[in-house]
N, C-alpha and C positions, 0 to 999 in steps of 0.2 A: 165094655167095648168104649174105646174113645171115639169122639166124632172130629174126623180132619174136614177142616174147611178149606175150599180151593182159595189161592191166593194171585190170582191173575186179575190186571186190571189197572187203572192209573192211581198212582199215590197223590191223591188229595185228601186234606183233612175232611172236606166236606163230601166226598165221594166214596161211598163204599166199594169194597173190592171185588163184589161179586153181586149177582142179581138178587139172591137169596137176602143178604145183609141189607139190599137197598130196600126191598119191600119191609123189612123190620124196622129200618131207620123211618120211612115215610108213614108206616103206620102209628097213627090213625088218621093221619092227613097231609095236608101239603107242606114241603120244605121251601127253605130259601130257594134252592135250585131249580124250583118249578115256576117261579118268578124272575129268573135271570139274575139272581143275587148269590152271593158267598156265604153271606151271614146277615141275621138280623136281631132285633132285642128279643122279639118275639113274634109268633106268626100276626101277619099284617090284619089279617081278619078278624083278630081281636080287638081292634081299634073301636071304640066305644062312644068317644066324643073328641073334643080339641079344648086346646088352652093356649093362651097367648103369654108368651115369655114378656119379662121386663125389658124393654128397650135397653140393648148395650149390656145384658147379662149373659154370661157364656151358659148353654144348658149342655149338659153332657149326659151320654147314654152308653152303659157299658155292653158290650157285644159279649156273646159267648166265648170262652175261652179257645184260642185256636191250638188245636192239636201238633199241627205241623206247619212248616213255611207255607206261605201263598201268596200271590201278587195280588194287589189292589188297585183299580183305576178309577174308582168313584165311590161317593158315599150318597146315602138316600134318605128320604124323608118324604112325609105326605102333609100337604098344606090345604087345611079345612075352608079356611077364611082368609081372604086376600087382606093385605096390610093397607094402612092410609099413610100417605106421605113417606114412603120408605127413602132412608138417607143413602144416596149412591155410593158406592165405594167401601161401605162399612156394614156389609152382609156376607158370610162367609161359613163354610163348614170344613170341618179338619178332623184329624186323628190322633188322639193321644195315645202313649205306653202307660203302664203302670206306675213308673216315675213321675208321670206329669209333663213328660217331655212331647212336645208336639214332633210327630214324624211325618206327615202330611197335612196339606192345607189345598183348597180351592182356589180358583180366582174369585173376584169379587162376584156375588150370584144374586145381586139386588133384582135384575131383569127376572129370574127363575123365581124370586121369592113374589113377585108381585101377582102372581095368578094363583089359581088353586090347582089340586090334582098332586099327581104322582110325580116328584123330583129326583133324578138321576144328576149329581153335581159330579163331574168329573173332577180329579185332584190334576194341579198343574204337573205332575208327573207320578208314574207307576210307582208304588211301592212295595217293597219285598219284605212281607210281614213274618217275621219270626214268630215260633210259636210262644205264646202269652196272652196277656189281657190286653185289650184296647177299648178307648170309649169314643164315639163320634161326638163332635163338638158341633154346635149350632150358634151362630152369632146372628142376631138380627137386630137392626137400628131403623126405627121408624117411629112417627108419631104414634102410631098403633100399630106394632108390630104383627106377622101374619100367626094366624092361630094353627099350631102343628097338631095333626092327629096323634091321638093318644089311647090308651086304656087306663081308665081313671082308677085311683086307688082311694080309700077313704082316710089313709094317713100316711105320712111320710116314712113312719116305721114299717109299715106293711110293706110299702113298695120296695123297701130296702131290708128286708126280714135280716135280722143278726148281722149285719154288716156295720162297720165303723164308715165315715165319711169317706176315708181314702179309698177304699174298696166300693163304696156304694155304685148302685146300677143308675140310678135316678138322681141328678144333681143341679145345683144353680151356682154360678159363682166362678170367676170374679166378676164383679160387676163394673160399669163406666168404661165398656172396650168398645175401640171402634176397629179393632181387628183382633184375631186369635193371637193371644200372646205365646212367646216361644216356648213357654213353661208354666205350668200351673201347679201350686201346692195342693196337692190332693186332698190332704187331709183338712184345708180350710174351707172346702167346699160345703153348701148347704144340702141336704137331703131334701129331696122333692117328692110330693104325692102324684105330681104329675107324669106319668109313665109313657113320656113321648116315645113314639114308635122311631127307630131309625135302622137303618142296613148297611151294607156295603159289597160291592161289586168288584 
């Protein structure tokens, strides 16, 4: 005898169609929606350390694949240690698609990057994300950039298991940037062992 699941509910990629599926999704723990987010690189409670990026080098974090279209309004990260002498007008967060095209970007977030804690950075406009893969990009310019919270890995290959640079989850590059470029050659990035936490709402 087959099992028929009910199909009522709102069609959002991150929201199950019924309470039973919701329980299955959230076991064994909290999901991004419990924190007011749509997606994240991994559960934020797994952050166990932090790392300072190279000033002017774009750090990119791949999000789980979006299964259906959804609207994004902001990007998130967590700062463990404040920077020294940040460069005004040269700190941003953005969103890139799998082709390396920048599809959304924040205004300058130097002020937000000067303090520690949760950072929910608004995009300059809402972005209707089609199904697919997206990377959150972080650019920090300072004498010493802020340290972003992360789940540490012992190697860049373990952090990006069985992936090429073009599809890797945690990467660095390009360098010497004062703003997020309109496009990035995804295969030219360098894999990173720093599993920086990021998300989107």
